[in-house]
C-alpha positions as CSV (number, residue, x, y, z in Angstrom):
1,M,159.2,67.8,123.4
2,S,158.7,64.0,125.4
3,K,157.5,61.0,122.7
4,A,156.0,57.4,123.6
5,I,158.2,54.3,122.2
6,A,156.9,50.9,121.8
7,Y,158.7,47.9,122.6
8,L,158.0,44.8,120.7
9,R,159.8,41.1,120.8
10,V,159.1,37.7,119.7
11,S,161.5,34.7,120.6
12,T,160.7,32.9,117.6
13,T,159.7,32.6,114.0
14,G,156.5,30.9,115.7
15,Q,155.3,34.0,117.9
16,D,153.5,36.8,116.1
17,V,154.3,40.4,116.5
18,D,151.0,41.8,115.5
19,N,149.3,40.7,118.5
20,Q,151.6,42.9,120.8
21,E,151.2,45.7,118.3
22,H,147.3,45.2,118.3
23,A,147.3,45.3,122.2
24,I,149.6,48.1,122.3
25,L,147.8,50.1,119.4
26,K,144.4,49.5,121.2
27,Y,145.6,50.5,124.4
28,A,147.2,53.8,123.0
29,D,144.1,54.8,121.6
30,S,141.9,54.2,124.5
31,K,144.3,56.6,126.5
32,G,144.8,59.3,123.6
33,I,148.3,58.1,123.5
34,K,150.3,58.2,119.8
35,I,153.2,56.0,119.6
36,N,156.0,58.3,117.8
37,Q,158.5,54.8,117.2
38,W,158.6,51.5,117.3
39,F,161.3,48.8,118.2
40,K,160.1,45.5,117.1
41,L,162.5,42.3,116.8
42,E,162.7,38.9,117.0
43,A,165.3,37.8,119.9
44,S,165.0,35.2,122.5
45,S,165.6,36.7,126.2
46,R,168.4,34.8,126.6
47,K,170.3,37.0,124.2
48,S,172.4,39.5,125.2
49,A,170.8,43.6,126.0
50,K,172.5,45.0,122.8
51,E,171.1,42.3,120.8
52,R,167.9,42.8,122.1
53,R,168.2,46.1,121.1
54,I,167.4,47.3,125.2
55,D,170.6,49.5,125.1
56,E,169.2,51.4,121.7
57,L,166.0,51.7,123.4
58,M,167.6,53.4,126.9
59,A,169.4,55.6,124.9
60,A,166.3,56.8,122.7
61,L,164.2,57.4,126.2
62,K,164.3,60.5,127.6
63,K,162.9,62.2,131.1
64,G,159.3,62.5,130.0
65,D,159.0,59.9,127.5
66,T,156.5,56.7,127.5
67,L,157.3,53.2,127.2
68,V,155.0,50.9,126.3
69,V,155.1,47.2,126.3
70,S,152.4,44.4,125.7
71,E,154.0,42.3,129.0
72,L,156.3,42.9,131.6
73,S,158.3,39.3,130.0
74,R,159.2,41.2,126.8
75,L,161.6,43.0,128.4
76,G,163.6,40.4,130.0
77,R,163.4,36.7,130.8
78,S,164.0,37.0,134.8
79,L,162.4,38.8,137.3
80,S,166.1,40.6,138.4
81,Q,166.3,41.5,134.7
82,V,162.9,43.1,134.3
83,V,163.2,44.9,137.9
84,L,166.5,46.7,137.4
85,L,165.7,47.8,133.7
86,V,162.1,49.1,134.9
87,D,163.8,51.1,137.9
88,E,166.6,52.4,135.4
89,L,163.5,53.6,133.6
90,L,162.0,55.3,136.6
91,E,166.0,56.8,137.3
92,K,165.5,58.6,134.0
93,G,161.9,60.0,135.0
94,V,160.5,57.5,131.9
95,T,156.4,56.5,132.4
96,F,156.4,52.6,131.7
97,I,153.3,51.0,130.8
98,A,152.9,47.0,130.5
99,V,149.1,46.6,128.9
100,K,148.9,42.7,130.1
101,Q,149.3,43.5,133.6
102,G,147.5,46.9,133.3
103,M,150.6,48.5,134.8
104,K,151.5,52.2,134.5
105,L,154.4,53.8,136.6
106,N,154.7,57.9,136.4
107,G,158.5,58.1,136.4
108,A,158.5,58.1,140.1
109,K,160.7,55.9,142.2
110,D,159.4,54.7,145.1
111,M,158.2,51.7,147.1
112,A,155.3,51.4,145.9
113,A,156.7,50.9,142.4
114,K,159.4,48.4,143.3
115,V,156.6,46.4,144.9
116,Q,154.3,46.6,142.0
117,I,157.5,45.8,139.3
118,A,158.7,42.8,141.6
119,M,154.9,41.5,142.1
120,F,154.2,41.5,138.3
121,G,158.0,40.0,137.3
122,L,157.5,37.3,139.9
123,L,154.1,36.0,138.5
124,A,155.3,36.3,135.2
125,E,158.0,34.0,135.7
126,L,155.9,32.1,137.6
127,E,153.6,31.4,134.5
128,R,156.3,30.6,132.2
129,D,158.2,28.4,134.8
130,L,154.7,26.7,134.8
131,I,154.4,26.4,131.1
132,S,157.7,25.0,130.8
133,E,156.8,22.1,133.6
134,R,153.3,21.3,132.0
135,T,155.0,20.6,128.8
136,K,158.2,18.9,130.3
137,M,155.4,16.8,131.9
138,G,153.5,16.4,128.7
139,L,156.3,14.7,126.8
140,D,157.4,12.7,129.7
141,A,154.2,11.3,129.5
142,A,154.4,10.6,126.0
143,R,157.4,9.0,126.1
144,A,156.1,6.6,128.8
145,K,153.5,5.5,126.5
146,G,156.2,4.7,123.9
147,K,154.8,7.3,121.3
148,T,158.0,8.7,119.0
149,L,158.4,12.4,119.3
150,G,159.4,14.8,116.6
151,R,159.3,14.5,112.8
152,P,159.3,10.9,111.7
153,K,163.3,9.5,110.7
154,G,163.2,9.7,107.0
155,S,160.2,12.5,106.7
156,K,160.5,14.6,104.1
157,G,158.6,17.1,105.5
158,Q,157.4,20.2,103.4
159,S,159.0,23.0,101.5
160,K,158.8,26.2,99.3
161,L,161.0,24.0,96.6
162,D,158.1,21.1,96.5
163,G,157.6,20.6,92.6
164,K,160.8,22.3,91.5
165,E,162.9,19.2,91.7
166,G,163.4,19.2,87.7
167,E,163.9,22.7,87.6
168,I,166.8,22.2,90.1
169,N,168.3,19.3,88.6
170,D,168.1,20.8,85.0
171,L,169.9,24.1,86.4
172,L,172.4,22.3,88.4
173,S,173.3,19.5,85.5
174,K,174.0,22.9,83.1
175,G,176.5,24.1,85.5
176,M,174.8,26.6,87.6
177,S,175.9,26.8,91.1
178,R,173.9,25.7,94.5
179,R,174.6,29.3,95.8
180,A,173.7,30.9,92.7
181,L,170.6,28.7,92.3
182,A,169.3,29.4,95.7
183,R,169.6,33.5,95.1
184,Y,167.3,32.5,91.8
185,L,165.2,30.7,94.0
186,K,164.9,33.5,96.9
187,V,165.8,30.8,99.2
188,A,168.8,30.5,101.8
189,P,171.6,27.9,100.3
190,T,170.7,25.7,103.7
191,T,167.5,25.4,102.3
192,L,168.4,24.4,99.0
193,L,171.1,22.0,100.1
194,N,168.3,20.4,102.7
195,F,165.7,19.8,100.0
196,I,168.2,18.3,97.6
197,Q,169.3,15.7,100.4
198,S,165.8,15.0,101.6
199,R,164.7,14.6,98.0
200,D,167.8,12.4,97.0
201,L,168.1,14.9,93.8
202,S,170.7,13.1,91.7
203,V,172.7,16.1,91.1
């Protein structure tokens, strides 16, 4: 029996995989498609195919299946990555859907499909380059005006441990190790260490 698989990927913790899921579910509902399996992960497009679970995804897809992504850029960083991957999907007879681009390739590898993949991939790459260039220009303009970028030196920033300074000092003074304390506070050891250093705790 054929199945539909959705692939969702965000590059950073600042991005929201829920937005991609919503877009896919909305599309699937409008087309009467039931998503049978979800691939959700946080990984930069610079990561290897294995780290982006592309190998695992391709192994799960069989002839007659459907792959749905919110947009082409979720599959790869470069035009060549996207084209090669979609080309492989068509070789396997997998239907490919990219919601944002309104693309649906019905598992048929022909010249029209190749042209469509290349055009959409190129536009996605161009959009990313333009965003990167605008960001760089904005930073350069800020530096030219003498603005200091990034967090001010010596700034403490917010922490989920704020307000627990007394408890941390007390437990460490009683001999609890930092690693054990980190587990107790449910934070990473590095988070605890950075907090201790940034708050100049006397431990």
